[in-house]
Structure formats: C-alpha cells, structure tokens
Phi, psi and omega in degrees: 000125178274139176248137179240137177249120184257126174276107186300322181296314179294324178297316178297320179296320182279325182269348184087183184288163171234153181208151174220146181239131175245152177236134177221124178244104184299325181293328180279345175070014180276190177260157176301142184233142175280119183248346176201152177194156178176176177223165179066230183295324179297314179298318180297322178293319177301314181296315180297318178296318179298314180296318180300325182262013177058038175273130181290138179250143177238127178258112178213096185304322181292313178297317180300317178302317179292320181293326179290341178277352181268137178291147178303136180088349180276152178284154177292133179290152182306332180298337182260000183303318183297315180295317179294319179299318178300318180293317180296321177295316178300314180295322178297318178296319178297317179298322180294324181287331184248000000 
C-alpha cells in the first residue's frame, strides 16, 4: 500500500483557490445549505462575486474541505453546526459594526 503525503499549501498553489458558499435563512428556520462550490477558476469567480457584493469571506481550510464534500443543495451535517454557528455569530457582529 502506497502512502502519499500531500502538502495542502502547495496543492492550493497548483490547483488554485477553492470556495464553498452556504446559505442560511433564520426566518425560514432551516439548516445551512451548500449552494455553490468549486475550485480553480470557478472558485475565483465565486470569490470575486462575493467581494463585489460585499459578502464576508471566512478562510478555514478544514471547514472548507468538509463543505466541498457535501453535495450542492444538501444541508450542513450536525457535526459542522458548531463551526458554522461561530461564523454566523462573527458575521452578525461585523454587520452590526458596519
């Protein structure tokens, strides 16, 4: 059995950026859902659109890796609720300040 050790930083440099987008609507009472994801040019386009529309971005490689494993339109699994909740609280605080 061959074992491979992947340097994540070098992988990102060679493959380009990766991105995932989640949507959460508190009024609808649902769970956060993955609505877009991609790598390379697709990810760069997602990032550019987010910046253009003043959408806050969160960089968390571990969370991103987990989000990329989720199919589009699927809800975030309960194991990720704590991480997503922290991000939502952070974004709410940022919105209040600006």
